[in-house]
C-alpha positions in Angstrom: 38.5 5.8 75.3 38.8 5.5 71.5 40.0 2.9 69.0 42.7 4.4 67.0 44.4 3.2 63.7 47.8 4.8 62.6 48.7 4.0 58.9 52.2 5.5 58.6 55.3 3.8 56.8 57.8 5.7 59.1 58.4 3.1 61.7 59.8 5.5 64.3 56.9 8.1 63.9 54.3 5.4 64.0 55.8 4.0 67.2 56.0 7.3 68.8 52.2 8.2 68.0 51.0 4.8 69.4 53.0 5.1 72.6 51.6 8.7 72.9 47.9 7.8 72.6 48.3 4.5 74.5 49.4 6.5 77.5 46.0 8.4 77.4 44.2 5.1 77.6 43.4 4.8 73.9 43.6 1.5 72.0 46.0 2.0 69.0 46.8 -0.3 66.1 49.7 0.4 63.7 50.0 -0.7 60.0 52.6 0.6 57.4 50.7 0.4 54.0 47.6 1.4 52.6 46.1 -2.0 51.7 47.1 -3.5 55.3 45.3 -0.2 56.9 42.0 -0.9 54.9 42.2 -4.4 55.9 42.5 -3.6 59.7 40.0 -0.8 59.5 37.5 -3.6 58.2 38.3 -5.7 61.2 38.5 -3.1 63.9 36.2 -0.4 62.9 38.1 2.3 64.3 36.9 5.7 65.7 39.8 7.5 64.4 42.2 6.9 61.5 45.6 8.8 61.2 47.0 8.2 57.8 50.1 9.4 55.9 49.7 10.9 52.4 52.8 9.0 51.0 52.5 5.3 51.6 53.6 2.0 49.7 51.0 0.9 47.2 47.9 3.0 47.8 48.5 6.6 48.6 46.8 8.6 51.5 43.9 10.2 49.4 43.0 6.5 47.9 43.0 5.2 51.6 40.8 8.0 52.7 38.4 7.4 49.9 38.1 3.7 50.7 37.7 4.4 54.3 34.8 6.7 53.6 33.2 3.9 51.4 33.6 1.6 54.4 32.2 3.8 57.2 31.1 7.4 56.6 31.3 7.9 60.5 35.0 7.4 60.8 36.9 10.5 61.7 40.1 10.8 59.6 43.4 12.8 60.0 46.1 13.2 57.2 49.7 13.8 57.9 52.3 14.7 55.3 55.7 16.0 54.8 54.7 17.8 51.5 52.0 20.2 52.7 50.7 22.1 49.8 47.3 23.9 49.2 46.3 21.5 46.5 47.0 18.2 48.8 45.0 20.1 51.6 42.1 20.7 49.3 42.1 17.1 47.9 42.4 15.7 51.3 39.3 17.6 52.5 37.2 16.5 49.5 38.3 12.9 50.1 37.0 13.1 53.5 39.7 14.1 55.9 38.7 16.3 58.6 42.2 18.0 59.1 45.6 17.9 57.7 48.8 18.2 59.6 52.4 18.6 58.1 55.6 16.8 59.3 57.6 17.4 61.5 54.7 16.4 63.4 53.9 17.9 66.8 52.2 15.2 68.8 50.4 18.0 71.0 48.7 19.4 67.8 47.8 15.8 66.7 46.3 15.3 70.2 44.1 18.5 69.8 42.9 17.1 66.5 42.3 13.5 67.8 40.3 14.7 70.8 38.1 16.9 68.5 37.7 14.0 66.2 36.6 11.6 69.2 34.1 14.1 70.2 32.5 14.4 66.9 32.4 10.8 66.3 30.6 10.6 69.9 28.3 13.3 68.9 27.3 11.7 65.7 26.8 8.4 67.3 24.6 10.1 70.1 22.7 11.9 67.4 22.1 8.7 65.2 21.0 7.0 68.4 18.4 9.5 69.3 17.2 9.7 65.7 16.7 5.9 65.7 14.9 6.1 69.0 12.6 8.7 67.8 11.8 6.7 64.6 11.2 3.7 66.7 9.1 5.4 69.3 7.4 8.2 67.2 6.6 6.4 63.9 3.3 5.5 62.5 3.8 2.0 63.8 4.1 3.2 67.3 0.5 4.4 67.4 -0.7 1.3 68.9 -4.4 0.3 68.5 -6.6 -1.9 66.5 -10.0 -0.2 66.8 -11.3 1.5 63.7 -10.5 4.8 64.8 -6.7 3.9 65.2 -6.6 2.4 61.8 -8.3 5.4 60.2 -5.7 7.7 62.4 -2.7 5.7 60.7 -4.2 5.9 57.2 -4.7 9.7 57.6 -0.9 10.2 58.8 0.2 8.2 55.5 -2.0 10.5 53.5 -0.4 13.5 55.2 3.1 12.2 54.4 2.4 11.6 50.8 1.0 15.1 50.4 4.6 16.8 49.9 4.4 18.9 46.9 6.7 17.7 44.0 8.2 21.1 43.4 9.5 21.2 46.9 7.4 24.0 47.9 6.1 24.1 51.5 3.7 21.3 52.4 0.1 21.9 53.5 -0.6 22.5 57.3 -2.1 19.8 59.5 -4.5 20.5 62.5 -4.5 17.7 65.0 -7.3 17.8 67.5 -7.9 15.8 70.7 -8.2 15.6 74.4 -5.4 16.3 76.8 -3.2 13.0 77.1 -4.4 11.5 73.7 -0.9 11.7 72.3 -1.0 14.9 70.1 2.8 15.5 70.0 3.3 11.7 69.0 1.0 12.1 66.1 2.8 15.3 65.0 6.0 13.4 65.1 4.8 10.6 63.2 3.6 12.9 60.5 7.2 14.4 60.4 9.0 11.0 60.5 6.6 9.4 57.7 7.3 12.4 55.2 10.2 12.9 53.0 11.2 16.1 55.3 12.0 13.4 58.2 15.8 14.2 57.9 15.0 17.9 58.6 14.3 19.7 62.0 11.2 18.9 64.1 10.8 22.0 66.3 8.1 22.1 69.0 6.7 25.3 70.5 4.1 25.5 73.3 1.9 28.5 72.4 0.8 28.6 76.2 4.2 28.8 77.5 5.0 32.5 77.0 3.2 35.9 76.9 2.5 37.4 73.4 5.5 39.5 73.4 8.1 36.9 74.1 6.3 34.2 72.0 6.6 36.7 68.9 10.4 36.8 69.6 10.7 33.0 69.9 8.7 32.4 66.7 10.0 35.2 64.5 13.5 35.9 65.9 14.8 39.5 65.8 17.5 41.6 64.2 20.7 43.1 66.3 19.6 46.4 67.8 15.8 45.7 67.2 15.3 46.6 70.8 17.3 47.4 73.9 18.7 44.0 74.8 19.0 42.8 71.1 22.8 42.6 71.0 22.9 39.8 68.4 20.7 38.4 65.7 18.3 35.6 66.9 17.0 33.1 64.6 13.3 32.5 65.3 11.8 28.9 65.6 9.8 29.3 62.4 13.1 30.0 60.5 14.8 27.3 62.3 12.3 24.7 61.4 13.1 25.5 57.6 13.1 22.2 55.7 11.4 20.3 58.5 8.5 20.6 60.7 7.2 23.3 63.1 4.7 21.8 65.7 2.6 24.4 67.4 1.2 22.8 70.4 -1.8 24.4 72.4 -2.5 26.5 69.3 -5.8 27.5 70.8 -3.9 29.5 73.6 -2.2 31.7 71.0 -2.8 35.5 71.1 -5.0 36.9 68.5 -2.3 39.5 67.3 0.2 36.5 66.8 -2.5 34.6 65.1 -2.6 37.4 62.2 1.2 37.2 61.9 1.0 33.3 61.7 -1.7 33.5 59.1 0.6 35.8 56.9 3.4 33.1 57.2 0.9 30.4 56.1 -0.2 32.7 53.1 3.3 33.1 51.6 5.6 31.2 53.7 7.8 34.2 54.5 9.0 35.3 57.8 10.2 38.9 58.9 12.2 38.9 62.1 11.4 41.7 64.5 13.5 44.7 63.4 13.8 43.6 59.9 12.7 45.2 56.8 13.2 42.2 54.7 11.3 38.7 54.6 13.0 35.4 54.7 11.5 32.6 52.3 11.0 29.4 54.3 10.0 25.9 53.3 8.3 24.3 56.5 5.2 22.2 57.2 3.3 23.5 60.1 1.4 20.9 62.3 -0.9 22.7 65.1 -2.6 20.7 67.8 -5.3 21.7 70.2 -7.9 20.3 72.7 -10.3 23.1 72.2 -13.1 23.4 69.4 -11.4 26.1 67.2 -14.5 26.6 65.4 -16.4 27.3 68.5 -13.5 29.5 69.5 -14.0 31.3 66.4 -17.6 32.1 66.9 -16.9 33.3 70.2 -14.4 35.7 68.8 -11.3 34.1 70.6 -9.7 32.9 67.5 -9.6 33.9 63.8 -11.7 32.0 61.7 -9.5 32.5 58.5 -6.7 30.9 60.5 -8.8 28.0 61.3 -9.5 27.5 57.6 -5.9 27.8 56.7 -4.9 25.3 59.4 -7.5 22.7 58.5 -6.1 21.6 55.3 -5.6 18.1 56.8 -7.5 17.5 60.1 -6.6 14.6 62.4 -8.8 13.8 65.2 -7.1 11.4 67.9 -9.9 9.3 69.6 -10.1 9.4 73.4 -9.0 6.2 75.2 -12.6 5.5 76.4 -13.8 5.3 73.0 -11.0 2.7 71.8 -12.6 -0.4 73.4 -10.0 -3.1 73.7 -7.0 -1.0 72.8 -6.6 -0.1 76.3 -5.4 -3.7 77.2 -2.9 -3.5 74.3 -1.5 -0.2 75.4 -1.2 -1.6 79.1 0.5 -4.6 78.0 2.9 -2.4 76.0 3.5 0.0 78.9 4.0 -2.7 81.5 6.9 -4.2 79.3 8.5 -1.0 78.6 8.5 0.2 82.2 9.7 -3.2 83.4 12.7 -2.8 81.2 13.1 0.7 82.0 13.3 0.1 85.8 14.7 -3.4 85.9 11.6 -4.9 87.3 10.3 -8.5 86.5 7.3 -8.4 84.0 3.8 -8.1 85.6 0.8 -9.8 84.4 -2.8 -8.6 84.4 -5.3 -10.4 86.6 -8.7 -10.7 85.1 -10.3 -8.1 87.5 -7.4 -5.8 86.8 -8.1 -6.0 83.0 -11.9 -5.4 83.8 -11.1 -2.3 85.7 -8.8 -0.9 83.1 -11.5 -1.4 80.4 -14.4 0.0 82.6 -12.4 3.0 84.1 -13.3 6.3 81.6 -9.7 7.5 81.7 -10.2 11.3 81.6 -6.4 11.7 81.3 -6.3 9.3 78.2 -3.3 7.3 77.4 -1.1 9.7 79.5 -3.0 9.0 82.6 -3.0 5.1 81.9 0.8 5.2 81.5 1.3 7.0 84.7 -1.1 4.8 86.4 0.8 1.7 85.3 4.3 3.3 86.0 3.1 3.8 89.6 2.0 0.2 89.8 5.4 -1.1 88.5 7.4 1.1 91.1 5.1 0.0 93.9 4.5 -3.6 92.8 3.9 -6.2 95.5 3.9 -9.1 93.3 4.1 -10.6 89.6 0.4 -10.2 89.2 -1.0 -6.8 88.8 -4.2 -6.4 91.2 -7.1 -4.0 90.9 -6.0 -2.1 94.0 -2.5 -1.7 92.6 -4.0 0.7 90.0 -5.0 3.4 92.5 -7.7 4.6 90.0 -9.7 7.6 91.2 -13.2 6.8 92.4 -14.7 10.1 91.2 -13.4 9.9 87.5 -16.4 11.5 86.3 -15.6 14.6 87.9 -12.5 14.8 86.0 -14.0 13.7 82.5 -14.6 16.3 79.7 -18.2 17.5 79.6 -18.7 16.2 76.2 -17.9 12.7 77.6 -20.5 12.9 80.2 -24.1 12.2 79.1 -26.9 13.4 81.1 -29.7 10.9 81.9 -33.0 11.3 79.8 -35.6 13.6 81.6 -38.7 11.8 83.2 -38.8 8.6 85.3 -36.2 6.0 85.0 -37.1 3.6 82.4 -37.7 -0.2 83.5 -36.9 -3.2 81.6 -39.8 -4.2 79.4 -41.1 -7.8 79.9 -39.5 -10.4 77.8 -36.3 -8.3 77.2 -33.1 -10.3 78.0 -30.3 -8.2 79.7 -27.3 -7.6 77.4 -24.9 -9.1 79.8 -26.9 -12.4 79.7 -26.7 -12.4 75.8 -23.1 -11.8 75.9 -22.3 -14.6 78.4 -24.3 -17.3 76.4 -22.7 -16.3 73.3 -19.2 -16.5 74.6 -20.0 -19.7 76.3 -21.4 -21.2 73.0 -18.1 -20.1 71.2 -15.9 -21.6 73.8 -18.0 -24.9 73.9 -17.8 -25.1 70.0 -14.0 -24.9 70.0 -13.2 -27.2 73.0 -12.6 -24.4 75.4 -9.4 -23.1 73.0 -9.2 -19.5 73.7 -7.1 -18.7 70.6 -9.7 -20.5 68.3 -12.7 -19.0 70.0 -11.2 -15.7 69.9 -10.5 -16.0 66.2 -14.1 -16.9 65.6 -15.5 -14.1 67.5 -13.1 -11.8 65.8 -11.3 -10.4 68.9 -8.0 -10.6 70.7 -7.3 -13.3 73.1 -6.8 -10.9 76.0 -10.2 -9.4 75.1 -11.7 -12.8 75.4 -9.8 -13.7 78.6 -11.2 -10.4 80.1 -14.7 -11.1 79.1 -14.3 -14.6 80.5 -13.2 -13.2 83.8 -16.0 -10.6 83.7 -18.7 -13.5 83.2 -17.0 -16.0 85.5 -16.5 -18.4 82.6 -14.1 -21.3 83.4 -14.0 -24.7 81.9 -15.5 -27.1 84.4 -13.7 -30.6 84.7 -15.8 -33.6 83.4 
């Protein structure tokens, strides 16, 4: 139900309007002049305001303009006993969504108010999703402190700053990374960090449809272009005008469509199927793939000229196994989000669990980590997450990309040379020295070692380092 404000100087009419909408469950406030209406609007922040044109003091148009300055989302309906075209035009310019004339039909007013409530709810929902996208898809949402992630965020900022000053289309971006590294998240971050963040962000999975259907999705068609074309259809490239088009799995795109996409990138014009005219578009194209497009081009499966055109900006997302202690940062973030989502108490990582997370190769990358922790949260048996709760695959190497598996060197297995100290022993002594120097204060020792406290605790658990009582 909505909060309504009625600003009407005719007492009987105002009372009838209030009674009518209160019976429908709405909350209604009534005032009889413009200044009191503005004061009440500041206090109540109503969803819909019904305002008369002729009021004591401020007239209806002045009230509407002040309401718009107060809250641009308020839906306003003007009623008047002197309905003219000029008043209607002025009311719409001031910000009224409709104009009704007296004698007033409450049924007609009800239709307008219902539409106003739906519009208000729709705008609120849109604003919520936009804010959520900015929160979870912005550059700051790319969690990680390893050098590769710092470089990734800097590259996204450079992409965002590359918008042409003449409002022409922005240069394309090629995002490369293994499955599950977050290519869509990076594409959204490129969009949201740029001046075109207010425009549409349209995602297309190039592997989802065969070539003939994908062409229709991308370019659209004119009425009568083929048998079932009963109306004009706007293609997704044209629909992304003013925003960003994200072409996921670009390596799966058919060669015939690659040629048409290259033409779009050359002149930023799109021609729907069955049309004889090109339509000018202003769009940034962000493409993503887990394939080596240069190798695909050498093999004849991808156009080399399209590779060059897409690669104005190349963004590489590091796999999780190369990000060091970022896995623990991500794990803590996911556990917090998942606990909130499912209403579960927060879970902590036991030392051995942190070690398991850091040593597992994560062939599915961040997506696999999130799914693993979601399963653990849903199946939790206590406040502390144990290694067996993770359910990590024992045969992880079988799922890893071939590039990540290094073959052992040929010949006999090398043995440790005399006098060479194992790396673990050196690390253990170095950690012990840092802890002893700082009186076993983990925060100070971590700062001196230039690592996070979680990393230091993990390595302490790995080496069995605990402060002994004196």
